[in-house]
N, C-alpha and C positions, 0 to 999 in steps of 0.2 A: 181025190175024189166029189164030184158033184154033184153038188145040188138043186133041185127042183126048186122053181119058181111055185113050190104051191102054200103061199106066203104074201103077202105084202111085206114081210121085215122082211122077208131074204131075198124079194124082189127091187127093195130099198138096197138094200147091200151091197149084194149086186151090179144093181146101176149106178152106184160109188163106187163100189174098185176098179168095173172094167175103165174110170176114164183114164186107172193107173195105167202106166208103160213097166213092168215088171218079167226080167226071163224068171222063167221052174213056174208061172204059176201056183200050180198047185201043190209047191211046197209049201206057202206060206198060210202062215197062223194068222186067225181075225187080227191079233197085234198087229201082225207084221201091215198089213196089210194098214193099219190104223198111223200107223209108223209114217210108210208110204203118201198116205193120203193129207194130213200134217206138213209133213216136207214140202208137199206139192202145191200148200199153197188155199186149203181145204180149213172152215170151220175147226183147230180141235177141238173146240170140247160140243161142239157137233157129233161130229165124228165119230166122238169118244162116246157119246149118250149113242148116237147106233150102232156104236163096236156094240157096248153093254147091253141094250139089245138084241140087235144078233146070235150072240153068244148064251146070252139068255132061256132062247127057245132051241137054239138049233144043240146044245146042248145038256139044255138043263129037262130036259128031255118034261116042255109042257107045252102046248097048245097056244099060238097068240093071239089073245083078247082081241076083240075089236079097241078098242081103244092104246093095246097095240100094237096096232096097223098103225090108225092115223098118226101115233106119235112117231111108227117109223115114216115114213107116206111124209108128214110136218119136216121132219128131219131133211131128209132129200131134201126138196123143194127149197129147205133155208139152205142146203149148202151147194144144189146148181144154183145158188139167186146171187153167189157170195165171190165160189167159184167160179176160177177166168173171167171174171172184172176187170176191169187195170189190172196187172199183176205185173205190171212195167217198173 
């Protein structure tokens, strides 16, 4: 099921995963996307941290704090700044 982008953690997660080409997107878990992102060349440490943050908010039944949202945005910016730069 799709999630609404009701907070910056969800938005950052969506932005990261939409860059990935994969069949059956709906059947993938956050950890599946984490592995795909790392295999695609995204920074593993940042991807893992964003995945954990997403899981905490999505499945941990808590609202994201301002710090959570700020961290998610920072992680996404770092991932975007390194992903796709001279992957040859």
